[in-house]
KELUM-653552 format. One line per field, with one value per residue (C-alpha): residue number from 1; x, y, z. Coordinates in steps of 0.2 Angstrom, whole numbers, plus 5000, padded with zeros to 4 digits. Example, Ala and Ser with C-alpha at 12.3 -4.5 7.8 and 13.67 -1.06 7.14 Angstrom:
% residues 2
num [1,2]
px [5062,5068]
py [4978,4995]
pz [5039,5036]
END
This chain:
% residues 319
num [1,2,3,4,5,6,7,8,9,10,11,12,13,14,15,16,17,18,19,20,21,22,23,24,25,26,27,28,29,30,31,32,33,34,35,36,37,38,39,40,41,42,43,44,45,46,47,48,49,50,51,52,53,54,55,56,57,58,59,60,61,62,63,64,65,66,67,68,69,70,71,72,73,74,75,76,77,78,79,80,81,82,83,84,85,86,87,88,89,90,91,92,93,94,95,96,97,98,99,100,101,102,103,104,105,106,107,108,109,110,111,112,113,114,115,116,117,118,119,120,121,122,123,124,125,126,127,128,129,130,131,132,133,134,135,136,137,138,139,140,141,142,143,144,145,146,147,148,149,150,151,152,153,154,155,156,157,158,159,160,161,162,163,164,165,166,167,168,169,170,171,172,173,174,175,176,177,178,179,180,181,182,183,184,185,186,187,188,189,190,191,192,193,194,195,196,197,198,199,200,201,202,203,204,205,206,207,208,209,210,211,212,213,214,215,216,217,218,219,220,221,222,223,224,225,226,227,228,229,230,231,232,233,234,235,236,237,238,239,240,241,242,243,244,245,246,247,248,249,250,251,252,253,254,255,256,257,258,259,260,261,262,263,264,265,266,267,268,269,270,271,272,273,274,275,276,277,278,279,280,281,282,283,284,285,286,287,288,289,290,291,292,293,294,295,296,297,298,299,300,301,302,303,304,305,306,307,308,309,310,311,312,313,314,315,316,317,318,319]
px [5865,5861,5880,5884,5870,5875,5893,5891,5877,5881,5863,5853,5844,5830,5830,5816,5815,5798,5791,5776,5768,5769,5757,5772,5775,5788,5801,5802,5804,5813,5830,5827,5825,5814,5817,5807,5820,5818,5830,5825,5807,5811,5804,5807,5808,5825,5826,5842,5847,5862,5863,5874,5860,5850,5852,5847,5831,5825,5830,5820,5805,5807,5809,5793,5784,5791,5786,5768,5767,5772,5766,5781,5799,5810,5828,5839,5852,5865,5878,5888,5890,5902,5906,5897,5881,5882,5883,5869,5857,5861,5856,5840,5836,5836,5840,5852,5863,5879,5890,5904,5903,5889,5873,5862,5846,5839,5826,5839,5857,5871,5888,5898,5915,5926,5925,5917,5916,5928,5919,5928,5924,5932,5917,5904,5908,5893,5891,5897,5883,5890,5891,5873,5867,5876,5870,5851,5852,5857,5843,5830,5837,5843,5854,5872,5880,5898,5907,5907,5888,5886,5897,5886,5869,5873,5883,5899,5917,5923,5936,5921,5913,5929,5931,5913,5912,5928,5919,5903,5914,5921,5904,5900,5885,5890,5900,5911,5915,5927,5917,5930,5941,5929,5921,5903,5895,5879,5871,5878,5860,5842,5838,5828,5842,5855,5845,5842,5861,5865,5854,5868,5878,5864,5863,5850,5851,5847,5862,5852,5835,5832,5817,5814,5804,5805,5791,5787,5805,5805,5791,5803,5810,5804,5791,5800,5797,5779,5774,5780,5773,5756,5756,5758,5749,5734,5744,5737,5749,5759,5755,5771,5776,5793,5804,5822,5836,5855,5867,5871,5853,5854,5870,5864,5847,5854,5839,5835,5835,5836,5839,5825,5808,5802,5807,5799,5784,5777,5766,5771,5787,5792,5805,5819,5829,5846,5852,5870,5866,5855,5837,5832,5844,5834,5816,5805,5790,5787,5792,5808,5811,5804,5820,5828,5811,5812,5830,5826,5812,5821,5822,5804,5794,5777,5768,5757,5772,5781,5765,5762,5781,5780,5765,5773,5789,5780,5770,5785,5788,5806,5812]
py [4962,4944,4939,4952,4946,4927,4931,4941,4932,4915,4910,4907,4922,4923,4939,4942,4958,4967,4972,4981,4998,5005,5016,5027,5043,5043,5053,5039,5025,5032,5024,5013,4994,4985,4968,4956,4949,4934,4928,4913,4919,4937,4946,4964,4975,4982,4997,4999,5017,5029,5043,5055,5066,5067,5071,5063,5073,5067,5050,5050,5056,5042,5029,5033,5033,5015,5009,5015,5009,4991,4990,4980,4982,4991,4994,5003,4995,5009,5006,5022,5021,5032,5034,5050,5043,5028,5037,5049,5034,5025,5041,5043,5024,5019,5001,4998,4986,4993,4981,4976,4975,4986,4979,4989,4979,4982,4969,4956,4960,4973,4971,4987,4985,5000,4994,5006,5005,5016,5031,5039,5057,5058,5060,5060,5078,5089,5101,5118,5132,5136,5117,5114,5130,5124,5106,5111,5123,5109,5098,5111,5115,5097,5103,5107,5123,5131,5135,5153,5152,5145,5158,5172,5164,5160,5176,5168,5168,5156,5150,5145,5136,5126,5122,5115,5106,5096,5092,5086,5076,5067,5063,5057,5068,5078,5075,5087,5088,5099,5111,5120,5130,5129,5115,5111,5103,5092,5080,5062,5055,5059,5073,5062,5049,5062,5070,5053,5049,5067,5066,5062,5077,5090,5104,5115,5132,5142,5150,5159,5166,5184,5195,5211,5226,5234,5222,5232,5233,5214,5211,5209,5193,5176,5167,5153,5140,5137,5153,5146,5128,5135,5145,5129,5116,5114,5119,5134,5150,5152,5166,5176,5178,5170,5176,5171,5182,5182,5190,5202,5208,5211,5222,5231,5236,5240,5231,5232,5215,5206,5188,5187,5193,5192,5210,5218,5229,5229,5216,5222,5211,5195,5181,5182,5166,5172,5159,5152,5155,5167,5159,5169,5160,5144,5151,5159,5163,5172,5157,5148,5133,5116,5106,5120,5121,5103,5104,5119,5109,5093,5095,5100,5087,5094,5080,5092,5100,5084,5077,5091,5091,5072,5075,5089,5079,5063,5073,5083,5082,5079,5084]
pz [4448,4449,4449,4462,4474,4472,4474,4490,4498,4493,4489,4473,4466,4454,4443,4430,4420,4421,4404,4398,4402,4419,4428,4433,4424,4410,4419,4432,4420,4404,4403,4418,4419,4432,4439,4450,4462,4474,4487,4497,4503,4501,4486,4480,4465,4459,4448,4438,4435,4434,4447,4438,4433,4449,4467,4484,4485,4468,4472,4488,4478,4465,4478,4487,4470,4466,4483,4480,4462,4466,4484,4490,4495,4482,4480,4468,4457,4455,4441,4445,4464,4473,4491,4493,4484,4495,4511,4506,4501,4518,4527,4517,4521,4502,4499,4485,4476,4468,4458,4461,4480,4488,4495,4507,4510,4528,4525,4520,4523,4521,4513,4510,4503,4497,4479,4466,4447,4438,4431,4417,4411,4394,4383,4397,4402,4401,4386,4388,4385,4367,4363,4368,4359,4343,4345,4348,4333,4322,4329,4325,4307,4303,4288,4284,4289,4286,4302,4297,4296,4313,4321,4312,4316,4334,4338,4343,4337,4324,4337,4349,4335,4331,4349,4352,4336,4341,4357,4348,4336,4351,4356,4339,4337,4322,4306,4297,4278,4268,4257,4246,4259,4272,4283,4285,4300,4301,4313,4313,4312,4313,4325,4337,4338,4341,4354,4363,4362,4369,4384,4397,4391,4390,4404,4411,4402,4417,4426,4440,4443,4449,4451,4441,4446,4428,4422,4407,4401,4401,4389,4375,4383,4379,4391,4400,4414,4418,4409,4393,4396,4401,4384,4374,4385,4396,4412,4421,4421,4436,4449,4443,4425,4420,4406,4400,4395,4393,4404,4390,4390,4409,4407,4391,4398,4416,4424,4442,4449,4466,4470,4484,4481,4499,4502,4487,4492,4474,4465,4448,4445,4437,4438,4426,4421,4416,4404,4400,4381,4371,4371,4356,4345,4346,4346,4332,4344,4360,4371,4373,4362,4368,4371,4381,4391,4395,4400,4411,4420,4423,4441,4443,4454,4451,4442,4432,4425,4421,4413,4401,4396,4393,4382,4372,4370,4364,4352,4345,4326,4324,4306]
END
């Protein structure tokens, strides 16, 4: 960042990293770096982050929180800027520095050259649903499994297990060992370490949300969303019950669902999250598993929800 500013503005720049605890919630600080920047007599805070796991709405929300927390000018230092992201941030009025040649600081100056960092997608592709299901299963059990065992336990084909284990091997999240004529699979490190390394590839398990009038028929499904969170934390239950199921469940039970609840003249209904993988494969209770719950609520901006999730994740006992 300092090099970019000095090369483009031709001035001396002071950059000092801010350390220590912040009053900001963890979801606005985790994985980010904060810097105190001074150019001539202009002082501001720069927040270094990646934007491949967010969108412009979340970015606007975060930017406002940073301004309120530091009570001064703030800019975002974006390490993976693209032309689409740049244009969206300018329209939103969010100042930024994006190496190697992008500066949008309305309070100081603007230089926008069509030079962007090369973003590769070899092992940074998001996980497929089956890949994530298998990875989280290994996280929870933290032991070695034969590929045939994984196929049986997860209800998928051996071919699918072979395909996703190759993807996880490329990401260096698992290791494989020959065991007789078969191959065993295990994590490449401690569960918490593997999960932290995998964060950039993990996805929300939710494919879509619908509303189901057959409320009693859905009691077999696991509590999800804020309903699940409220059952394991201090959060108040949401007005409407939320449960999770797979597409196979919807088809096999022939449930009556609609995508919009505004025209349902009946209070006895609930929201169904239709998942990309079977939620029951990772849970041994009446709620969805904690890690999938956290991933399903990543875009939630309600600070009460984010706060309870952070407390649960911080207190989670990794094996």
